[in-house]
C-alpha positions in Angstrom: 1.1 -7.3 22.5 -0.6 -6.0 19.8 -0.5 -1.8 18.3 -3.8 -0.3 19.4 -5.5 2.5 18.0 -9.5 3.5 17.6 -11.0 1.2 16.3 -12.5 1.8 12.6 -16.4 1.0 12.4 -17.2 2.7 8.9 -14.2 3.3 6.7 -16.2 6.1 5.2 -16.1 8.2 8.7 -12.8 7.8 9.7 -11.6 11.3 8.3 -13.5 14.0 11.1 -12.5 17.7 10.9 -9.7 16.9 13.5 -8.3 14.1 11.4 -7.3 16.1 8.1 -4.8 14.4 6.0 -4.7 16.1 3.2 -1.7 18.5 4.0 0.8 14.8 4.1 2.3 14.7 0.3 3.2 11.7 -1.2 6.8 12.3 -0.4 6.3 12.4 3.2 3.6 9.1 2.7 6.7 7.2 1.3 9.5 8.4 3.7 7.2 7.1 6.3 7.3 3.4 4.8 11.2 3.7 3.3 13.1 6.4 5.3 15.1 9.2 3.6 18.7 7.5 3.3 19.1 4.6 0.5 22.4 3.6 -1.8 21.7 1.4 -5.0 18.4 -0.2 -3.3 15.5 2.6 -3.8 11.7 2.6 -3.7 9.9 2.9 -6.8 7.3 5.0 -7.8 4.8 5.2 -11.2 3.0 8.1 -12.5 0.6 7.6 -15.2 -1.6 10.4 -16.6 -5.2 9.5 -17.7 -7.0 6.2 -17.6 -4.1 3.5 -16.3 -5.7 0.5 -18.3 -3.7 -0.9 -20.7 -0.7 1.3 -20.4 2.8 1.1 -19.8 4.2 1.0 -16.9 7.4 2.9 -16.5 8.6 3.0 -12.4 11.1 5.6 -11.6 13.4 5.5 -8.2 12.3 7.4 -5.6 13.0 10.3 -4.4 11.9 12.0 -7.0 9.1 15.0 -8.2 5.6 13.0 -6.9 3.8 16.6 -6.3 1.3 16.4 -9.4 -2.1 15.6 -8.2 -3.6 15.2 -11.5 -1.7 11.8 -12.0 -2.2 8.2 -10.9 0.6 7.7 -8.4 1.6 4.4 -7.7 4.5 2.8 -5.0 5.5 -0.7 -4.4 6.1 -1.9 -1.5 9.8 -3.0 -1.5 13.2 -1.9 -2.0 14.7 -2.7 -5.8 18.1 -2.9 -7.3 18.3 -2.1 -11.0 19.2 -4.7 -13.4 21.9 -5.3 -15.2 21.1 -2.3 -17.7 21.3 0.0 -14.6 17.3 0.6 -14.8 14.9 -0.2 -12.3 12.2 -2.4 -12.9 9.4 -3.8 -10.4 10.2 -7.3 -10.7 10.2 -9.8 -8.3 13.7 -10.8 -9.1 15.5 -7.4 -8.7 13.0 -6.9 -5.0 14.8 -6.4 -1.4 13.5 -6.0 1.7 9.2 -5.8 1.7 8.5 -2.5 4.0 4.8 -3.0 4.1 1.4 -4.9 2.8 -1.6 -3.6 1.2 -5.1 -5.0 1.1 -7.7 -3.8 -1.3 -11.8 -3.4 -1.8 -12.3 -2.3 2.4 -15.5 -0.6 2.6 -17.0 -2.7 -0.8 -16.2 -6.0 -0.7 -14.5 -6.4 2.5 -16.4 -4.4 6.1 -14.1 -2.1 7.3 -15.2 -3.5 10.5 -12.8 -6.7 9.9 -9.9 -4.7 10.1 -10.9 -3.0 13.5 -8.7 -5.6 15.8 -6.0 -5.1 13.7 -6.2 -1.3 12.6 -4.1 -0.4 9.4 -1.2 2.3 9.1 -3.4 3.8 6.4 -6.5 3.7 4.5 -6.7 5.3 1.0 -10.1 5.6 -0.7 -9.2 5.2 -3.9 -12.5 5.5 -5.6 -15.8 6.5 -4.1 -16.7 4.5 -0.9 -13.7 2.0 -1.8 -10.0 1.6 0.4 -6.4 0.3 0.4 -5.8 -0.5 3.4 -1.6 -0.4 4.3 0.2 -2.0 7.5 3.8 -1.2 7.1 6.3 -3.8 8.7 8.0 -3.2 12.2 10.9 -3.9 10.2 12.0 -4.8 6.6 11.3 -8.4 5.5 13.9 -9.8 3.9 12.7 -13.0 3.6 9.9 -13.1 0.7 8.7 -16.6 1.2 7.2 -15.3 4.5 6.0 -11.8 3.0 4.8 -14.1 0.0 3.2 -16.2 2.8 1.5 -13.5 4.6 -0.1 -12.0 0.8 -1.2 -15.5 0.4 -2.9 -16.0 3.2 -4.7 -12.3 2.8 -5.9 -13.5 -0.7 -7.5 -16.9 0.9 -9.3 -14.9 3.5 -10.9 -12.5 1.2 -9.3 -9.3 2.1 -7.0 -9.1 -1.4 -8.3 -9.6 -4.7 -7.3 -13.3 -6.1 -5.5 -11.7 -8.6 -3.6 -9.2 -6.1 -0.5 -11.5 -5.7 3.1 -10.3 -5.0 4.2 -9.3 -2.2 7.0 -7.5 -3.6 6.4 -5.7 -7.1 2.4 -5.3 -6.9 1.4 -1.9 -6.9 -0.1 0.0 -4.5 -1.8 3.7 -5.0 -0.7 7.0 -3.4 -2.9 9.4 -1.3 -2.2 12.7 -3.2 -3.2 11.3 -6.7 -6.6 10.5 -8.8 -8.2 7.1 -10.2 -7.7 7.5 -13.9 -9.7 4.7 -14.5 -12.0 5.0 -17.4 -15.2 3.9 -15.6 -14.7 6.5 -13.1 -15.8 9.2 -16.1 -14.4 12.8 -15.7 -13.2 14.6 -14.1 -11.4 11.4 -12.4 -11.7 11.2 -8.5 -9.0 11.8 -6.4 -7.7 9.3 -4.0 -8.2 10.3 -0.5 -5.7 9.8 2.4 -8.4 9.0 5.5 -6.2 7.3 8.0 -2.6 7.9 8.7 -1.0 6.8 11.5 2.8 5.9 10.7 3.9 5.0 14.2 1.6 2.1 13.6 3.9 -1.2 12.9 3.3 -4.5 12.9 5.5 -7.9 12.8 4.0 -10.9 10.5 2.7 -12.3 13.2 0.9 -9.7 14.5 -0.9 -9.3 11.1 -2.0 -13.1 11.2 -2.8 -13.1 14.9 -5.0 -9.6 14.4 -6.6 -10.7 11.6 -6.8 -14.4 12.3 -5.2 -15.2 9.2 -4.5 -18.7 8.4 -0.7 -18.8 6.8 0.2 -20.9 4.2 3.6 -21.9 6.1 4.8 -20.6 9.6 5.7 -16.8 9.8 8.3 -15.5 11.7 
């Protein structure tokens, strides 16, 4: 049985007076995805001041301070172990369990109604009228081939940019942040969480069924 949530007709109208998610911090958002108990495997975050184009992406393990809303903030969908030098890097070979998958350009290139049969766990307005949608997995996906097959199917269905490959180390935005890309000018637009239901979690098969995808290999 598919999880249920109120259907989305227009992403721009998801946020109402009764559903104000401005109190959801980046830490609360990350906790819902990854939990709170960690050993050597850790979630990663990345912060960038100003325009992120052509800047170095230096991840750091979370928990850490993610409260500065004047920065670009990102996280990756998987947990990671440090490399041989003891440093955390957002590299596929260092990735472990994948906890979520992200869709982009909802509201601009993809109509929000396309997700009505499979409501996302979250929607973040990352620039005016443009949203990222995320689905938390019911359990971490340790088989990276399955996670990659799902991401490939989302791209094939036009629900992700062709360049947005990678189910493990692909950066996705956090809600308390700015979008500092130069094309948006000054002041940079803030990101805005417009839908948040952390209890809504999916298996890969449920996402494939709900979004009517054609997987590149059988999901399990």
